[in-house]
C-alpha positions as CSV (number, residue, x, y, z in Angstrom):
1,M,51.0,32.0,54.3
2,N,51.2,28.4,52.8
3,G,48.2,29.0,50.6
4,T,45.5,27.4,52.8
5,S,42.2,29.2,53.4
6,E,42.3,32.1,55.8
7,G,40.0,30.4,58.3
8,S,42.4,27.5,58.8
9,T,45.7,29.3,58.7
10,P,47.7,29.0,61.9
11,A,49.2,32.3,63.1
12,A,51.8,33.3,65.6
13,D,50.6,35.8,68.1
14,A,52.8,38.7,69.1
15,D,53.9,36.7,72.2
16,G,54.8,33.7,70.0
17,S,51.7,31.5,70.8
18,V,49.8,29.8,68.0
19,V,46.0,30.0,67.7
20,T,43.6,28.5,65.2
21,E,40.3,30.2,64.5
22,S,38.4,26.9,64.0
23,D,39.2,25.8,67.6
24,S,35.8,26.3,69.2
25,S,37.1,25.4,72.7
26,T,39.5,28.4,72.7
27,P,38.4,32.0,72.5
28,A,39.5,33.5,69.2
29,R,42.1,36.2,69.4
30,A,42.4,39.0,66.8
31,E,45.0,38.4,64.1
32,P,48.0,40.8,64.4
33,P,47.6,43.8,62.1
34,Y,50.6,43.0,60.0
35,R,49.2,39.5,59.0
36,S,47.2,40.8,56.0
37,A,50.1,42.9,54.9
38,F,52.4,39.8,55.0
39,T,49.9,37.9,52.9
40,A,49.1,40.6,50.3
41,A,52.5,42.3,49.8
42,P,55.0,41.0,47.3
43,L,57.6,42.9,49.4
44,A,59.9,40.9,51.7
45,M,58.9,41.7,55.3
46,A,59.5,40.7,58.8
47,V,58.5,41.7,62.3
48,V,61.2,42.0,65.0
49,D,60.8,42.5,68.8
50,R,62.5,45.3,70.8
51,A,65.6,43.2,71.0
52,G,65.8,42.9,67.2
53,V,64.9,39.2,67.1
54,V,62.8,38.1,64.1
55,V,59.3,37.2,65.4
56,D,57.8,36.4,62.1
57,A,58.7,36.8,58.4
58,N,56.9,36.2,55.1
59,D,57.9,33.8,52.4
60,T,59.2,36.6,50.1
61,L,61.9,37.4,52.6
62,G,62.9,33.8,52.9
63,E,63.2,33.5,49.1
64,L,65.2,36.7,49.0
65,L,67.7,35.5,51.6
66,G,67.9,32.0,50.1
67,G,65.8,30.0,52.7
68,D,62.4,29.7,54.1
69,R,60.7,32.0,56.6
70,A,60.7,29.5,59.4
71,G,64.5,29.5,59.4
72,L,64.5,33.3,59.9
73,T,62.4,33.2,63.1
74,G,64.4,33.7,66.2
75,R,67.4,35.2,64.5
76,L,68.8,38.7,64.9
77,A,67.6,40.9,62.0
78,S,70.9,42.9,62.3
79,D,72.8,39.7,61.3
80,L,70.5,38.8,58.5
81,L,70.4,42.3,56.9
82,D,73.9,43.7,58.0
83,L,72.4,46.4,60.2
84,A,75.3,46.5,62.7
85,S,78.4,46.8,60.4
86,D,78.7,50.5,60.8
87,T,78.2,52.7,63.8
88,R,75.8,55.2,62.3
89,T,73.3,52.5,61.0
90,R,73.6,50.5,64.2
91,H,72.6,53.5,66.4
92,A,69.7,54.5,64.1
93,Y,68.4,50.9,64.1
94,R,68.5,50.8,67.9
95,E,66.6,54.1,68.1
96,V,63.8,52.7,65.9
97,L,63.4,49.6,68.0
98,D,63.3,51.8,71.2
99,G,60.6,54.0,69.6
100,R,62.9,57.1,69.6
101,R,63.0,57.3,65.8
102,D,60.3,57.2,63.2
103,R,62.1,55.3,60.5
104,L,65.4,54.0,59.2
105,R,66.1,53.5,55.5
106,C,69.5,52.2,54.3
107,T,71.0,50.3,51.5
108,R,73.0,47.1,52.2
109,R,74.9,44.6,50.2
110,L,73.8,41.1,51.1
111,K,75.4,37.8,50.4
112,H,73.1,35.1,49.0
113,P,73.8,31.4,49.9
114,D,74.4,30.5,46.3
115,G,77.4,32.9,46.2
116,H,76.1,36.0,44.4
117,S,75.6,39.4,46.1
118,L,72.5,41.5,45.9
119,W,71.8,45.1,46.9
120,A,68.8,45.6,49.1
121,Q,67.0,48.7,50.4
122,V,66.0,48.0,54.0
123,T,63.3,50.1,55.7
124,V,62.6,49.7,59.5
125,S,59.5,51.4,61.1
126,P,58.0,51.0,64.5
127,L,54.8,49.0,64.9
128,P,51.5,50.8,65.6
129,A,50.8,52.1,69.0
130,G,50.2,49.3,71.5
131,E,52.5,46.9,69.6
132,E,56.2,46.5,70.6
133,G,58.9,46.0,68.0
134,A,59.3,47.1,64.4
135,L,58.3,46.1,60.9
136,L,61.1,45.5,58.4
137,S,60.7,45.6,54.6
138,V,63.4,44.6,52.2
139,A,63.5,45.5,48.5
140,D,65.9,44.0,46.0
141,I,67.4,47.0,44.1
142,S,70.2,45.1,42.4
143,A,69.0,45.9,38.9
144,R,68.6,49.6,39.8
145,R,72.1,49.6,41.3
146,E,73.6,48.0,38.2
147,L,71.9,50.6,36.0
148,Q,73.2,53.4,38.3
149,A,76.6,51.9,38.2
150,Q,76.5,51.8,34.4
151,L,75.3,55.4,34.2
152,R,78.0,56.5,36.8
153,H,80.7,54.8,34.7
154,L,79.5,56.7,31.6
155,Q,79.5,59.9,33.7
156,M,82.9,59.3,35.3
157,H,84.9,58.1,32.2
158,D,86.1,59.8,29.1
159,P,84.4,58.4,26.0
160,V,87.6,58.9,23.8
161,T,90.2,57.2,26.0
162,R,87.9,55.3,28.4
163,L,90.0,56.7,31.2
164,P,88.6,58.2,34.4
165,N,87.6,61.7,33.6
166,R,88.1,65.0,35.6
167,T,85.1,64.4,37.9
168,L,86.3,60.9,38.9
169,F,89.9,62.0,39.2
170,F,89.0,64.8,41.7
171,E,86.7,62.4,43.6
172,R,89.6,59.9,44.0
173,L,92.0,62.7,44.9
174,S,89.7,64.2,47.5
175,A,89.0,60.8,49.0
176,A,92.8,60.0,49.2
177,L,93.5,63.3,50.9
178,E,90.6,62.9,53.3
179,S,91.7,59.3,54.1
180,A,95.3,60.4,54.8
181,S,94.0,63.2,57.1
182,L,91.8,60.8,59.1
183,E,94.7,58.3,59.4
184,T,97.0,61.0,60.7
185,D,94.4,62.2,63.2
186,T,93.8,58.8,64.6
187,Y,97.4,57.6,64.5
188,E,96.4,54.6,62.4
189,A,98.3,55.4,59.3
190,G,99.0,52.2,57.3
191,G,100.6,54.0,54.3
192,T,103.2,56.6,53.7
193,G,100.9,59.5,54.3
194,R,102.2,61.2,51.1
195,I,100.7,61.8,47.7
196,G,102.2,62.5,44.3
197,L,100.9,63.8,40.9
198,C,102.2,63.9,37.4
199,Y,100.3,66.5,35.4
200,L,100.9,66.0,31.7
201,D,100.2,68.0,28.6
202,L,101.0,67.0,25.0
203,D,103.2,69.5,23.1
204,G,101.7,70.8,19.9
205,F,98.5,68.7,20.0
206,K,96.4,71.6,18.6
207,A,98.5,71.4,15.4
208,V,97.5,67.7,15.0
209,N,93.8,68.6,15.3
210,D,94.1,71.5,13.0
211,T,96.1,69.7,10.2
212,L,94.9,66.1,10.4
213,G,91.4,66.5,11.9
214,H,89.8,65.6,15.2
215,R,89.3,62.0,14.3
216,V,93.1,61.5,14.1
217,G,93.5,63.6,17.2
218,D,91.1,61.4,19.1
219,R,93.0,58.3,18.0
220,L,96.2,59.9,19.2
221,L,94.6,60.6,22.6
222,A,93.5,57.0,22.9
223,A,96.9,55.7,22.0
224,V,98.5,58.1,24.5
225,A,96.1,56.9,27.2
226,E,97.0,53.3,26.4
227,R,100.8,54.0,26.8
228,L,100.3,55.9,30.0
229,T,98.2,53.1,31.5
230,R,101.0,50.6,30.7
231,C,103.4,52.9,32.5
232,A,101.1,53.1,35.5
233,D,100.7,49.3,35.6
234,S,104.4,48.8,35.4
235,A,105.0,51.3,38.2
236,G,102.3,49.6,40.3
237,Q,104.0,46.2,40.2
238,G,104.8,45.1,43.7
239,R,102.7,47.8,45.2
240,T,99.2,47.9,46.7
241,S,97.8,49.7,43.7
242,A,98.9,51.2,40.4
243,P,98.8,55.0,39.9
244,L,95.4,56.3,38.7
245,V,95.6,57.5,35.1
246,A,92.9,60.1,34.1
247,R,92.2,62.4,31.2
248,L,91.4,65.8,32.6
249,G,90.3,67.3,29.3
250,G,91.7,68.3,26.0
251,D,95.3,66.9,25.8
252,E,95.8,67.0,29.6
253,F,96.4,63.8,31.6
254,A,97.1,63.1,35.2
255,L,98.8,60.2,37.0
256,L,97.9,60.1,40.7
257,V,100.0,58.2,43.1
258,E,98.5,57.5,46.5
259,D,100.9,56.6,49.4
260,S,103.9,57.8,47.3
261,T,107.3,57.0,48.6
262,G,109.0,60.2,47.6
263,T,110.0,62.4,44.7
264,E,112.2,59.7,43.2
265,Q,109.2,57.5,42.6
266,L,107.4,60.4,40.9
267,A,110.4,61.3,38.9
268,D,110.8,57.7,37.6
269,L,107.1,57.6,36.7
270,A,107.4,60.9,34.8
271,Q,110.5,59.8,33.0
272,S,108.9,56.5,31.9
273,A,105.9,58.4,30.6
274,L,108.1,60.8,28.6
275,K,110.0,57.8,27.2
276,A,106.9,55.9,26.3
277,L,105.4,58.9,24.4
278,Q,108.6,59.6,22.5
279,E,108.1,56.5,20.4
280,P,106.3,57.3,17.1
281,F,102.6,56.5,16.9
282,D,101.2,54.6,13.9
283,L,97.5,55.7,13.5
284,A,95.9,54.0,10.5
285,G,98.7,54.9,8.2
286,Q,99.5,58.2,9.9
287,R,102.9,58.1,11.6
288,L,103.0,60.8,14.3
289,S,105.7,61.8,16.8
290,V,104.7,63.8,19.9
291,S,106.3,64.9,23.1
292,A,104.9,66.0,26.4
293,S,105.6,68.4,29.3
294,I,105.0,67.1,32.8
295,G,104.6,68.9,36.1
296,V,105.5,66.7,39.0
297,V,104.4,67.4,42.6
298,E,105.0,65.1,45.6
299,R,104.3,66.1,49.2
300,Q,102.8,65.2,52.6
301,A,99.1,64.5,52.1
302,A,98.1,65.9,55.5
303,G,97.3,69.6,55.1
304,T,97.2,69.4,51.3
305,T,94.0,70.3,49.5
306,A,92.9,69.1,46.0
307,T,92.9,72.7,44.8
308,G,96.3,73.4,46.2
309,L,97.9,70.2,44.7
310,M,96.4,71.0,41.3
311,Q,97.6,74.6,41.4
312,A,101.1,73.4,42.2
313,A,101.0,70.9,39.4
314,D,99.6,73.4,36.9
315,T,102.4,75.9,37.8
316,T,105.0,73.2,37.4
317,L,103.6,72.1,34.1
318,Y,103.9,75.7,32.9
319,W,107.6,75.7,34.0
320,A,108.2,72.5,32.0
321,K,106.8,74.2,28.9
322,A,108.6,77.5,29.5
323,D,111.9,75.6,30.0
324,G,111.7,74.0,26.6
325,K,109.0,71.3,26.6
326,D,109.5,67.6,26.2
327,R,110.6,67.3,29.8
328,W,109.4,66.9,33.4
329,T,109.9,69.5,36.1
330,L,109.6,69.1,39.8
331,F,107.7,71.6,41.9
332,D,110.1,74.1,43.5
333,P,108.7,75.9,46.6
334,E,111.3,78.7,46.2
335,R,110.5,79.3,42.6
336,N,106.8,79.2,43.3
337,A,107.3,81.7,46.2
338,H,109.0,84.0,43.8
339,L,106.1,83.8,41.3
340,M,103.6,84.3,44.1
341,T,105.5,87.4,45.2
342,R,105.5,88.6,41.6
343,Q,101.8,88.0,41.3
344,A,101.2,89.8,44.6
345,L,103.3,92.8,43.3
346,A,101.4,92.9,40.0
347,S,98.0,92.9,41.7
348,T,98.9,95.9,44.0
349,L,100.9,98.0,41.6
350,R,98.2,100.5,40.6
351,P,96.9,101.0,44.1
352,A,100.5,101.5,45.3
353,I,100.9,104.4,42.9
354,E,97.7,106.0,44.3
355,R,98.9,105.4,47.9
356,G,102.2,107.0,47.2
357,E,104.4,104.0,48.0
358,F,107.1,104.9,45.5
359,V,110.2,107.0,46.2
360,L,113.1,108.3,44.0
361,D,116.8,107.9,44.6
362,Y,119.4,109.8,42.5
363,Q,122.7,108.6,41.3
364,P,125.3,111.3,40.3
365,L,126.5,111.7,36.7
366,V,130.1,113.1,37.0
367,G,132.2,114.9,34.3
368,M,135.2,112.8,33.5
369,A,137.3,115.8,32.7
370,D,136.6,118.0,35.8
371,G,135.3,115.5,38.3
372,R,132.3,117.7,39.1
373,L,128.7,116.7,39.4
374,H,126.8,117.5,36.2
375,G,123.6,115.7,36.7
376,V,121.7,112.8,38.3
377,E,119.7,109.8,37.2
378,A,116.4,109.3,38.9
379,L,115.9,105.7,40.0
380,V,112.5,104.6,41.3
381,R,112.1,102.3,44.4
382,W,108.9,100.8,45.8
383,N,108.6,101.1,49.5
384,H,106.4,98.0,49.8
385,P,104.6,97.6,53.1
386,Q,105.2,93.8,53.1
387,F,108.4,93.3,51.1
388,G,110.4,96.4,52.0
389,L,112.3,98.7,49.7
390,L,112.2,97.0,46.2
391,P,114.6,98.0,43.3
392,P,113.2,98.7,39.9
393,N,114.1,95.3,38.4
394,R,111.5,93.8,40.8
395,F,108.5,95.7,39.4
396,V,109.2,97.8,36.3
397,G,108.7,94.8,34.1
398,L,105.4,94.1,35.7
399,A,104.4,97.7,35.3
400,E,105.2,97.5,31.6
401,E,103.1,94.3,31.2
402,D,99.9,95.7,32.8
403,G,100.2,99.3,31.6
404,S,100.7,100.8,35.1
405,I,104.1,102.1,33.8
406,V,102.2,105.0,32.3
407,P,100.8,106.5,35.6
408,L,104.0,105.5,37.4
409,G,106.1,107.1,34.6
410,R,104.2,110.3,35.0
411,W,104.8,110.4,38.7
412,I,108.5,109.7,38.3
413,L,108.8,112.5,35.6
414,A,106.9,115.0,37.7
415,T,108.8,114.2,41.0
416,A,112.2,114.2,39.3
417,C,111.6,117.5,37.6
418,R,110.3,119.1,40.7
419,Q,113.3,117.9,42.7
420,A,115.7,119.2,40.0
421,R,114.0,122.6,40.1
422,R,114.2,122.6,43.9
423,W,118.0,122.0,43.8
424,Q,118.3,124.8,41.3
425,L,116.4,127.3,43.5
426,D,118.3,126.3,46.6
427,N,121.7,126.7,45.0
428,P,121.4,129.7,42.6
429,D,125.2,130.2,42.5
430,E,125.9,126.7,41.3
431,P,125.5,125.4,37.7
432,P,122.1,123.7,37.6
433,L,122.0,119.9,37.5
434,F,120.2,118.1,34.8
435,V,118.0,115.1,35.7
436,S,117.8,111.9,33.7
437,V,114.6,109.9,33.7
438,N,114.1,106.5,32.2
439,V,111.1,106.1,29.8
440,A,109.5,102.8,28.8
441,V,108.5,102.1,25.3
442,R,104.9,101.6,26.4
443,Q,104.8,105.2,27.7
444,V,105.4,106.3,24.1
445,W,102.7,104.1,22.7
446,D,100.0,104.3,25.4
447,S,100.2,107.9,26.4
448,D,100.9,111.3,25.0
449,L,104.5,111.6,26.3
450,V,105.1,114.9,24.6
451,A,102.1,116.5,26.3
452,D,103.1,114.9,29.6
453,V,106.6,116.3,29.4
454,A,105.4,119.8,28.3
455,Q,102.9,119.9,31.2
456,T,105.5,118.8,33.7
457,L,108.1,121.3,32.6
458,N,105.5,124.1,32.7
459,E,104.2,123.2,36.2
460,T,107.7,122.7,37.7
461,G,109.5,125.6,35.9
462,L,112.4,123.3,34.9
463,A,114.1,124.3,31.7
464,P,113.8,121.7,29.0
465,H,117.6,121.3,28.5
466,L,117.8,120.2,32.2
467,L,115.7,117.2,31.5
468,Q,117.2,114.1,29.9
469,L,115.0,111.1,28.9
470,E,116.6,107.7,28.6
471,L,115.3,104.9,26.3
472,T,116.8,101.5,25.8
473,E,118.7,100.9,22.5
474,S,116.3,98.2,21.3
475,A,113.4,100.7,21.8
476,V,115.0,103.5,19.8
477,M,116.7,101.6,17.0
478,G,114.4,101.0,14.1
479,S,111.9,103.5,15.4
480,A,109.4,104.7,12.9
481,G,106.0,106.3,13.0
482,R,104.8,107.5,16.4
483,P,107.9,106.7,18.4
484,L,110.1,108.7,16.0
485,Q,107.7,111.6,15.9
486,T,107.6,111.6,19.7
487,L,111.4,111.7,19.9
488,K,111.7,114.5,17.4
489,A,109.0,116.6,19.1
490,L,110.7,116.2,22.5
491,S,114.1,117.1,20.9
492,D,112.5,120.2,19.3
493,M,111.2,121.1,22.7
494,G,114.8,121.2,24.0
495,V,114.7,117.9,26.0
496,Q,117.9,115.8,25.7
497,I,117.4,112.2,24.4
498,A,119.8,109.4,25.6
499,I,120.1,105.8,24.7
500,D,120.6,103.6,27.7
501,D,122.6,100.4,27.8
502,F,124.2,101.1,24.4
503,G,126.1,98.3,22.9
504,T,123.8,95.4,24.0
505,G,121.5,95.6,21.0
506,Y,121.8,96.9,17.4
507,S,124.8,99.2,18.0
508,N,124.0,100.9,14.7
509,L,125.8,104.2,15.1
510,A,125.0,105.2,11.5
511,Y,121.3,105.0,12.2
512,L,121.8,107.4,15.1
513,S,122.5,110.2,12.7
514,R,118.9,110.2,11.7
515,L,117.6,110.2,15.3
516,P,117.3,113.2,17.7
517,V,119.7,111.5,20.1
518,K,122.2,113.5,22.1
519,V,123.7,111.1,24.6
520,L,124.9,107.5,24.5
521,K,125.2,105.6,27.8
522,L,127.7,102.7,27.3
523,D,126.5,99.5,28.9
524,G,128.5,98.4,32.0
525,S,129.6,95.1,30.4
526,F,132.1,97.1,28.3
527,V,133.4,99.1,31.3
528,R,134.1,96.0,33.3
529,G,136.8,95.1,30.7
530,F,138.8,98.0,32.0
531,R,139.4,96.5,35.5
532,Y,143.1,95.7,35.2
533,D,143.4,96.1,39.0
534,D,141.2,93.0,39.5
535,P,142.4,89.8,37.8
536,A,139.0,88.1,38.6
537,A,137.3,90.7,36.4
538,H,139.0,89.2,33.2
539,P,140.0,92.5,31.6
540,S,139.5,92.6,27.8
541,P,141.8,94.7,25.5
542,A,139.1,94.3,22.8
543,D,136.6,96.1,25.0
544,E,138.9,99.1,25.2
545,V,139.3,99.2,21.4
546,I,135.5,98.9,20.9
547,V,134.7,101.6,23.5
548,E,137.3,104.0,22.1
549,A,136.0,103.5,18.6
550,M,132.4,104.1,19.7
551,I,133.4,107.2,21.6
552,Q,135.2,108.7,18.6
553,L,132.4,107.9,16.2
554,A,129.8,109.3,18.7
555,H,131.7,112.5,19.0
556,R,131.9,112.8,15.2
557,L,128.1,112.5,15.2
558,G,127.8,115.3,17.8
559,L,126.9,112.9,20.7
560,T,128.2,112.8,24.2
561,V,129.1,109.5,25.9
562,T,128.3,108.4,29.5
563,A,130.0,105.3,30.9
564,E,127.9,103.2,33.3
565,C,129.1,101.0,36.1
566,V,132.4,102.9,36.8
567,E,133.7,101.2,40.0
568,T,137.5,101.9,40.1
569,S,139.8,104.8,39.6
570,A,141.7,102.8,37.0
571,Q,138.5,102.5,34.9
572,A,137.8,106.2,35.3
573,D,141.4,107.2,34.3
574,R,141.3,105.0,31.2
575,L,137.8,106.2,30.2
576,R,139.0,109.8,30.6
577,L,142.0,109.2,28.4
578,I,139.9,107.8,25.5
579,G,137.5,110.8,25.6
580,C,134.5,109.6,27.6
581,D,132.4,112.6,28.7
582,T,130.6,111.4,31.8
583,G,130.8,108.6,34.3
584,Q,128.3,107.0,36.6
585,G,128.8,104.2,39.1
586,W,129.8,103.1,42.6
587,L,133.2,104.9,42.3
588,Y,131.3,108.1,42.7
589,S,128.1,107.1,44.6
590,R,125.4,104.6,44.9
591,P,121.8,105.9,44.3
592,V,121.0,108.1,47.3
593,P,118.0,110.1,48.6
594,P,117.6,113.7,47.4
595,D,118.8,115.2,50.6
596,R,122.3,113.7,50.1
597,I,122.5,115.4,46.7
598,S,121.3,118.6,48.4
599,A,124.1,118.3,51.0
600,L,126.7,117.9,48.2
601,L,125.5,121.0,46.3
602,A,125.5,123.1,49.5
603,T,129.1,122.2,50.3
604,P,131.6,123.7,47.8
605,G,134.6,121.6,47.1
606,V,133.0,118.3,48.1
607,Q,133.4,115.7,45.3
608,P,130.7,113.2,44.4
609,D,132.8,110.2,45.4
610,V,132.0,110.8,49.0
611,V,128.2,111.1,48.6
612,G,127.2,107.5,48.8
613,K,130.1,105.1,49.1
614,P,129.3,101.4,49.4
């Protein structure tokens, strides 16, 4: 190994003795099989015994480790090559030495005597049968590791802002959550065990790209990244590490705080980020002002997943934008639970209609002059298997959004008309009740409402004048085209058309003369001004004047007027004196099941105000 001829080269036998082939007085022993490999291979190599002690090594290994091969003999290979620093590698190395494993290959970072570090790939294999110990080979892969590191940096960083990208962000986030979980499991937590996230989105960034071009947009993103980094560095002063700033894509950025100390720390970070971005940007002569919306989440790391944290942050960012932008919003579990419930309801609406989970209650409509029951308003409830009996304000808006209001509206119409006809047949000696059914605007646009009503009346046998359809004021006012044609066709059929919650929208009584409307239902906000018996209700004389004027004008137009939310006798008396035709509210009854209405009709002389008292 020192360059002399093969015949005169001394060699160490497997047991450590030295023999020389030219010694004629001693029988020549066969050279160990690894000797030729040592001589020929440029690879750093060594042989170790079963105890892991270096028996022999070649010059290449000595040079790699910063010494000569003689200095390696007798030392533990695990110390030289860092094979015992982690449990997994230590066990695998021991198994190779004992002949219970075919090979070990691992990558180690080694310290060179001159101070620099190098990356080495170490391979350990058992010696051939009959030989004890193992053969080690060590390859310097520092250049390859450096290239891999450069490639990884390119893959893990955003080229525009040079910040960590989405991939690296999630890698760091997952590692932080996993580390927190392990520390909690082993009771060795050295940090707070919490994690925080500020999820940021620029307001109106698309307009910058569309008007000034992507080059200016990229400059703006780079400038935003620089300011956010300064905020993170400032927040990290006096702490173990600064928050991680990453660009997740587009104009979305994230600031990840490991071992956060609570919501106050995250709130301060979010506020400083907003303040930093509110300062105008000077980009090559272009002076731009932008704002940002930030969703803030801070919670215990144990039990939190990366997906769950990001969903919460995304939801909170949406709240910040919905609340007016240029602000930060803290995650609210109660608000989120409400949204989750809303989503759960939206996803099960259509199947619920098919399963028959909806029921109708009916609220009496009472004549102000005679105090008798004239009709009822059908009000839908959802008998939800999980959330119980839900009022219409919990799901009707959702039904209008996804279009399921059309099949639900058909069911309500058919059920209400069938029930009204049943009351009529069961009480032939009493004046028949009319039934009032609410109709959504989408039912007019997305279905043939006229055909649906005609079919329902035909199938149930209910007379058209005993059906009243209620539409909101905003839906009726300004109607043209198909909605107006639908209203006229229904009116020609004999169906009564009513405007619900009148007084909260246009309140254009003159326009009503051109619409086939027969009934106005005054919004309850006007009726509340009549509560002189309750000082807390803040009675308004102006409300009386307005209501009286609307009733008089409505009568001149041939319309009848129903007052909603009648709660006291004083309100009813005053409404009666100024000419209101019909009243509806808790003074008479809450919405009740159909059998309560049936009982009222079957008992002559019983007034509606005992049907469903609160």
